[in-house]
C-alpha positions as CSV (number, residue, x, y, z in Angstrom):
1,X,176.5,132.5,-154.9
2,X,176.4,133.7,-158.9
3,X,173.1,135.9,-159.3
4,X,171.3,136.6,-162.2
5,X,168.6,138.2,-163.4
6,X,166.8,137.7,-166.4
7,X,163.1,138.8,-167.4
8,X,161.8,139.0,-164.4
9,X,163.5,135.5,-163.3
10,X,166.0,134.8,-160.8
11,X,168.7,132.6,-161.9
12,X,171.5,131.3,-159.6
13,X,174.4,128.9,-158.6
14,X,175.6,127.8,-155.7
15,X,177.9,124.9,-155.9
16,X,179.8,126.9,-153.3
17,X,177.6,126.9,-151.2
18,X,178.2,125.4,-147.6
19,X,175.4,123.8,-146.1
20,X,175.3,123.2,-142.4
21,X,174.7,119.5,-142.0
22,X,174.2,119.5,-138.0
23,X,171.7,121.7,-138.4
24,X,169.7,120.1,-141.1
25,X,170.0,116.8,-138.9
26,X,168.2,118.6,-136.4
27,X,165.8,119.2,-138.6
28,X,165.2,116.1,-139.4
29,X,165.4,114.7,-136.1
30,X,162.5,116.8,-134.7
31,X,160.3,116.7,-137.8
32,X,156.5,114.9,-137.1
33,X,155.0,114.2,-140.5
34,X,151.3,114.8,-141.4
35,X,150.3,112.8,-144.6
36,X,154.1,111.1,-145.5
37,X,155.1,108.9,-141.9
38,X,156.4,106.1,-144.0
39,X,159.6,109.3,-145.6
40,X,163.0,108.1,-144.6
41,X,164.9,110.0,-142.8
42,X,167.8,110.1,-146.1
43,X,164.6,111.9,-148.0
44,X,163.1,114.3,-144.9
45,X,167.4,115.4,-144.6
46,X,167.3,115.7,-149.0
47,X,164.2,117.5,-148.6
48,X,165.0,119.8,-146.0
49,X,168.4,120.4,-147.7
50,X,166.4,121.8,-151.0
51,X,164.3,124.2,-149.1
52,X,167.4,125.8,-147.3
53,X,169.3,125.8,-150.4
54,X,166.0,127.7,-152.3
55,X,165.9,130.1,-148.6
56,X,169.6,130.7,-149.2
57,X,169.1,131.9,-153.0
58,X,166.2,133.7,-152.1
59,X,168.0,136.1,-149.2
60,X,171.3,136.4,-151.3
61,X,169.5,137.6,-154.3
62,X,167.5,140.0,-151.8
63,X,170.8,140.9,-150.8
64,X,172.6,141.8,-154.2
65,X,169.9,143.5,-156.2
66,X,167.4,144.8,-153.1
67,X,169.3,145.7,-150.4
68,X,168.4,149.4,-150.9
69,X,164.6,149.3,-151.2
70,X,163.9,146.1,-148.5
71,X,165.5,144.2,-145.2
72,X,164.9,140.8,-144.4
73,X,164.9,138.9,-141.8
74,X,165.4,135.1,-141.7
75,X,162.8,133.1,-139.1
76,X,166.0,131.0,-138.6
77,X,167.6,134.0,-137.6
78,X,164.6,134.4,-135.3
79,X,163.9,131.4,-134.2
80,X,165.2,130.3,-130.1
81,X,163.9,126.5,-130.2
82,X,167.0,124.5,-131.4
83,X,165.5,124.1,-134.7
84,X,163.5,121.6,-132.6
85,X,159.5,123.1,-133.7
86,X,158.4,123.6,-137.9
87,X,158.5,126.7,-139.2
88,X,155.5,129.0,-139.6
89,X,157.3,131.4,-142.4
90,X,161.4,132.1,-143.5
91,X,161.6,135.3,-144.3
92,X,160.1,138.8,-142.7
93,X,160.2,141.2,-145.0
94,X,159.6,145.0,-144.5
95,X,160.9,148.4,-146.4
96,X,163.7,149.2,-145.8
97,X,164.4,151.8,-143.4
98,X,160.2,152.5,-141.5
99,X,161.2,149.5,-139.3
100,X,162.1,148.1,-136.4
101,X,161.5,144.9,-136.4
102,X,162.8,144.1,-132.6
103,X,159.2,143.9,-130.3
104,X,158.0,141.6,-133.8
105,X,161.1,139.7,-133.1
106,X,160.5,139.3,-129.6
107,X,156.8,138.5,-130.2
108,X,157.3,135.9,-132.4
109,X,159.8,134.5,-129.5
110,X,157.1,134.6,-127.4
111,X,155.7,132.8,-129.4
112,X,157.7,129.5,-130.1
113,X,157.9,129.3,-126.3
114,X,154.0,129.3,-126.2
115,X,153.8,126.1,-128.4
116,X,152.7,123.1,-126.6
117,X,154.1,120.8,-129.4
118,X,156.0,121.4,-132.1
119,X,153.9,123.1,-135.2
120,X,154.7,127.2,-134.2
121,X,151.7,129.2,-134.8
122,X,152.2,132.9,-134.7
123,X,149.8,134.4,-132.6
124,X,147.3,137.4,-133.0
125,X,149.3,139.5,-131.4
126,X,151.9,139.0,-133.6
127,X,149.6,139.3,-136.8
128,X,149.1,142.6,-135.7
129,X,152.0,144.0,-135.3
130,X,153.5,142.7,-138.3
131,X,150.0,143.9,-140.7
132,X,150.3,147.3,-138.2
133,X,154.0,147.7,-139.0
134,X,153.7,146.8,-143.3
135,X,155.9,143.9,-141.9
136,X,155.4,141.0,-144.7
137,X,155.3,137.4,-143.9
138,X,156.8,135.3,-146.2
139,X,157.2,131.3,-147.3
140,X,159.8,130.2,-149.9
141,X,158.0,126.7,-151.3
142,X,160.6,125.2,-153.4
143,X,160.3,121.9,-156.1
144,X,163.2,119.9,-157.8
145,X,163.0,120.5,-161.9
146,X,161.3,116.9,-163.1
147,X,162.8,115.0,-166.0
148,X,159.2,115.9,-167.7
149,X,160.1,119.4,-167.9
150,X,163.5,119.6,-169.6
151,X,162.1,116.9,-171.7
152,X,159.2,118.6,-173.0
153,X,160.9,121.8,-173.3
154,X,163.8,120.2,-174.6
155,X,166.0,121.3,-172.7
156,X,169.9,120.2,-173.2
157,X,171.2,120.7,-169.9
158,X,173.4,123.9,-170.4
159,X,172.6,126.3,-168.1
160,X,175.0,129.0,-170.1
161,X,172.0,129.1,-172.8
162,X,169.9,132.2,-172.1
163,X,167.4,130.5,-175.1
164,X,167.5,127.1,-173.7
165,X,167.2,128.0,-169.9
166,X,164.1,130.0,-171.4
167,X,162.6,127.8,-172.8
168,X,162.7,125.4,-169.6
169,X,161.5,128.3,-167.3
170,X,158.1,128.8,-170.0
171,X,157.6,125.3,-169.7
172,X,157.8,125.3,-165.9
173,X,155.6,127.9,-165.1
174,X,153.1,127.1,-167.7
175,X,152.8,123.5,-166.2
176,X,152.8,124.2,-162.4
177,X,151.7,126.2,-159.7
178,X,151.9,128.8,-156.9
179,X,150.2,127.3,-153.7
180,X,149.0,127.3,-149.8
181,X,147.6,124.6,-148.1
182,X,143.6,125.4,-146.4
183,X,142.9,126.6,-143.4
184,X,140.1,124.2,-142.2
185,X,141.6,120.8,-143.4
186,X,144.4,120.6,-145.3
187,X,144.3,116.3,-146.4
188,X,141.4,114.0,-146.8
189,X,140.2,111.2,-147.6
190,X,138.2,111.2,-150.4
191,X,140.0,110.4,-154.1
192,X,137.0,112.7,-155.3
193,X,136.9,115.9,-153.5
194,X,136.1,119.6,-155.9
195,X,135.7,122.9,-153.9
196,X,131.9,122.8,-153.3
197,X,132.6,120.0,-150.4
198,X,135.2,121.8,-148.8
199,X,132.8,124.7,-148.7
200,X,130.2,122.5,-147.3
201,X,133.0,121.5,-144.7
202,X,133.5,125.0,-143.9
203,X,129.8,125.6,-143.1
204,X,130.8,123.2,-140.7
205,X,132.7,124.6,-138.4
206,X,132.4,128.0,-139.0
207,X,129.0,129.2,-137.5
208,X,129.3,132.8,-139.5
209,X,128.7,131.2,-142.9
210,X,125.3,129.0,-141.8
211,X,123.3,132.0,-144.0
212,X,125.7,131.3,-147.2
213,X,125.7,129.3,-150.2
214,X,126.7,128.2,-153.6
215,X,129.0,131.1,-155.4
216,X,128.4,133.1,-152.1
217,X,129.3,130.7,-149.9
218,X,132.5,130.2,-152.2
219,X,133.3,133.5,-151.6
220,X,133.1,134.0,-147.9
221,X,135.3,131.1,-147.5
222,X,137.5,132.3,-149.6
223,X,137.9,135.8,-147.5
224,X,138.4,133.7,-144.2
225,X,141.0,131.8,-145.9
226,X,142.4,135.2,-146.4
227,X,142.4,136.0,-142.8
228,X,143.3,133.1,-141.0
229,X,146.4,132.5,-143.9
230,X,149.5,133.0,-141.6
231,X,151.9,134.4,-144.9
232,X,151.3,137.6,-147.0
233,X,153.4,136.3,-149.6
234,X,154.4,133.2,-151.5
235,X,158.0,132.8,-153.3
236,X,158.5,129.9,-155.7
237,X,161.9,128.4,-156.2
238,X,162.8,125.2,-158.8
239,X,166.0,123.7,-158.5
240,X,168.0,121.3,-160.6
241,X,170.3,119.9,-157.8
242,X,172.5,117.8,-159.3
243,X,173.9,120.6,-161.7
244,X,174.2,123.0,-158.5
245,X,171.0,125.9,-159.9
246,X,168.1,127.3,-158.5
247,X,165.0,129.7,-160.3
248,X,163.5,132.0,-158.7
249,X,160.0,132.3,-160.8
250,X,158.4,134.9,-159.2
251,X,156.3,135.7,-156.1
252,X,152.3,135.6,-155.1
253,X,150.5,137.4,-152.1
254,X,147.6,135.8,-150.3
255,X,144.9,137.9,-151.9
256,X,145.9,137.4,-155.4
257,X,146.2,133.5,-154.8
258,X,143.0,133.1,-152.5
259,X,140.7,135.0,-154.7
260,X,137.9,133.3,-156.3
261,X,139.6,132.3,-159.5
262,X,142.1,130.0,-157.3
263,X,141.4,126.3,-157.9
264,X,141.0,123.2,-155.0
265,X,143.4,120.4,-155.9
266,X,145.8,117.0,-154.8
267,X,148.8,115.9,-155.0
268,X,148.5,113.7,-158.2
269,X,152.6,112.0,-157.2
270,X,152.1,108.9,-155.8
271,X,153.6,108.4,-152.5
272,X,153.4,112.5,-152.0
273,X,151.3,113.7,-149.7
274,X,147.8,111.9,-152.2
275,X,145.5,112.9,-149.3
276,X,146.9,116.8,-149.2
277,X,144.6,119.2,-150.3
278,X,146.5,122.7,-151.9
279,X,144.3,126.0,-153.0
280,X,146.7,126.7,-156.3
281,X,146.8,128.6,-159.2
282,X,149.4,128.3,-162.4
283,X,152.4,129.6,-162.2
284,X,151.6,131.9,-165.2
285,X,149.9,134.6,-162.4
286,X,152.7,134.7,-160.1
287,X,154.7,138.4,-160.2
288,X,158.9,138.8,-160.7
289,X,160.3,138.5,-157.4
290,X,162.0,142.3,-158.6
291,X,158.8,143.4,-157.7
292,X,158.3,142.9,-154.8
293,X,159.8,146.0,-153.2
294,X,156.4,147.5,-154.8
295,X,154.3,145.7,-152.5
296,X,155.4,148.8,-149.6
297,X,154.7,151.6,-152.2
298,X,153.1,154.3,-150.8
299,X,149.0,154.0,-152.1
300,X,145.6,154.5,-150.5
301,X,144.8,150.7,-148.5
302,X,141.0,150.0,-148.0
303,X,139.7,147.8,-146.1
304,X,136.9,145.3,-146.1
305,X,134.8,143.0,-143.4
306,X,134.8,138.9,-144.0
307,X,132.0,138.6,-142.2
308,X,129.9,142.1,-143.8
309,X,126.6,141.1,-146.3
310,X,127.1,143.9,-147.5
311,X,129.3,144.7,-150.7
312,X,131.6,148.2,-149.2
313,X,134.9,148.9,-148.9
314,X,136.1,151.1,-146.5
315,X,139.7,153.9,-146.6
316,X,139.6,153.9,-142.7
317,X,139.4,150.9,-139.7
318,X,137.9,153.4,-137.3
319,X,134.8,153.5,-139.2
320,X,131.9,152.6,-137.3
321,X,131.0,150.0,-140.0
322,X,134.2,147.9,-139.1
323,X,135.6,148.8,-136.0
324,X,134.3,146.0,-134.2
325,X,135.8,143.9,-136.6
326,X,139.7,142.9,-135.5
327,X,142.6,144.7,-137.1
328,X,144.1,141.3,-138.1
329,X,140.9,139.9,-139.6
330,X,140.4,142.8,-141.8
331,X,140.2,142.1,-145.8
332,X,143.3,144.9,-146.6
333,X,143.4,145.9,-150.3
334,X,146.5,147.7,-151.5
335,X,143.9,150.2,-153.7
336,X,140.6,150.5,-154.1
337,X,141.6,148.7,-157.8
338,X,142.2,145.9,-155.8
339,X,139.2,145.4,-153.4
340,X,136.8,145.5,-156.6
341,X,139.0,143.2,-158.5
342,X,137.9,141.3,-155.9
343,X,134.4,140.7,-156.9
344,X,133.2,141.1,-153.7
345,X,133.8,144.6,-152.6
346,X,132.7,146.8,-155.4
347,X,131.6,150.0,-153.2
348,X,132.6,152.9,-151.6
349,X,131.9,153.3,-147.7
350,X,129.5,156.6,-147.6
351,X,130.5,157.2,-144.2
352,X,133.9,156.8,-144.6
353,X,135.2,158.1,-147.9
354,X,133.0,161.0,-147.7
355,X,134.3,162.1,-143.8
């Protein structure tokens, strides 16, 4: 696979990539549809291959460009279910030479074994192991490059022309999104559904939200979305399946994706999950994939409780004001500046910063 890096964008030509059709068939045979029950096996197979190609491009980039900085383990290398259950993530990523990944792998395999249905959920124990070891859970989201994006960017089809490719990438970034699924519900039948409607639904399901309304409720709901979101990192890949070309547009952390500016949106294309809900931000806000190692640079992490009515953040997990909050539920920020940018946590805790 030929990998290039330009303007923080990864380009790949994968004409020599060989896909294991038996794996694809196994995944298709055991895929349960949640909102596209009429999707044919042929389409499922195409979508599965597309996702696997995107994962391979990401893994090859890490191997060729970031091998001395980060270590990566794919979910497919961990799973012990013969591809019979839905994957909750795509990669574990950590700073090279800092983590013994074996206990986390064992815990994930135990979660797979303990899953009674086809939708694997990581246990609180597994997520706590990852968080304590600073191992990031990543999901790769792939999309085919649509004809309207090529048309509107006046792309001439020549992927060897850097200027043409840049125009196409800029068009993609201006029009499309990076996204994740909400926690409280992933789909609704109503055509007119707003963020306010979603917050009211969350309030019905979560007792800790009962006393909040308006803007405060929105902030509290988004804090809980971060707590419950399994993946720490979302990576966005676009593919031209005919030309065997792929591009890693960038990545975004869940704290940045699920901040106060996030949008709740529907899938606009008829026949493609019209009932599904997404939290989304424009791709112009993503970080270049080559900056991912910065996630693991040493910095003063600060913490906050998603349940507090105050606006304090803390530098110690054992601070008496947050010691009763489960570690996996704490909001974690890589710096004081990031905590303040969130908009809700603006003051230092006098107890742990002064001691």
